[in-house]
C-alpha positions in Angstrom: -6.5 -17.1 45.0 -4.9 -16.0 41.8 -6.1 -19.2 40.1 -9.7 -18.6 41.2 -9.9 -15.3 39.4 -8.7 -16.8 36.1 -5.3 -15.2 36.2 -2.2 -17.4 36.4 1.1 -16.2 37.7 3.8 -15.6 35.1 7.4 -16.4 35.8 9.5 -13.2 36.2 11.2 -12.1 33.0 15.0 -12.2 32.8 16.7 -9.0 31.8 18.1 -9.0 28.2 21.7 -9.9 27.9 24.1 -7.3 26.6 25.7 -8.1 23.3 29.4 -8.2 22.9 30.7 -5.3 20.8 32.3 -6.4 17.6 34.2 -3.9 15.4 32.6 -3.5 12.0 34.6 -4.0 8.9 33.5 -1.9 5.9 34.6 -2.9 2.5 34.5 -0.2 -0.2 33.5 -1.1 -3.7 34.2 0.8 -6.9 30.9 2.4 -8.0 32.1 4.0 -11.3 30.8 2.3 -14.5 33.2 0.6 -16.9 34.1 2.6 -20.1 31.6 2.1 -22.9 31.1 3.4 -26.4 27.3 3.0 -26.4 26.6 6.5 -25.0 28.6 8.0 -27.8 26.8 5.8 -30.3 23.4 6.8 -28.9 24.3 10.5 -29.1 25.5 10.2 -32.7 22.4 8.2 -33.8 20.1 10.7 -32.2 21.9 13.5 -34.1 21.3 11.5 -37.3 17.6 11.1 -36.5 17.2 14.9 -35.8 19.0 15.7 -39.0 16.6 13.4 -40.7 13.7 15.3 -39.3 15.0 18.4 -41.0 16.1 16.9 -44.3 14.7 13.5 -45.5 12.5 10.7 -44.2 15.0 8.0 -45.2 17.7 9.6 -43.0 15.1 9.9 -40.2 14.3 6.2 -40.5 18.0 5.2 -40.5 18.5 7.4 -37.4 15.6 5.9 -35.6 16.6 2.3 -36.4 20.2 3.0 -35.3 19.0 4.7 -32.2 17.0 1.7 -31.2 20.1 -0.5 -31.9 22.2 1.7 -29.7 19.7 1.6 -26.8 19.4 -2.2 -27.0 23.2 -2.5 -27.2 23.7 -0.3 -24.2 21.1 -2.2 -22.2 22.5 -5.6 -23.1 26.1 -4.6 -22.2 27.5 -6.8 -19.5 28.5 -5.1 -16.3 
């Protein structure tokens, strides 16, 4: 009669199998960055640009150009 009402019988579902416990191995990686001189170069060029704001536009221009060079050099540094 189940077929007459439009319902079909489903086979009984099997219980999920338990997985075998496997010990996890965690590998630690060094997260500290490599030493670089670019942060120091950026700091010095920013100081030069700020001194240029207070003194002369040529010094400001040199500081800005060197700051851009330091930022690009730091970004292109290989990890």
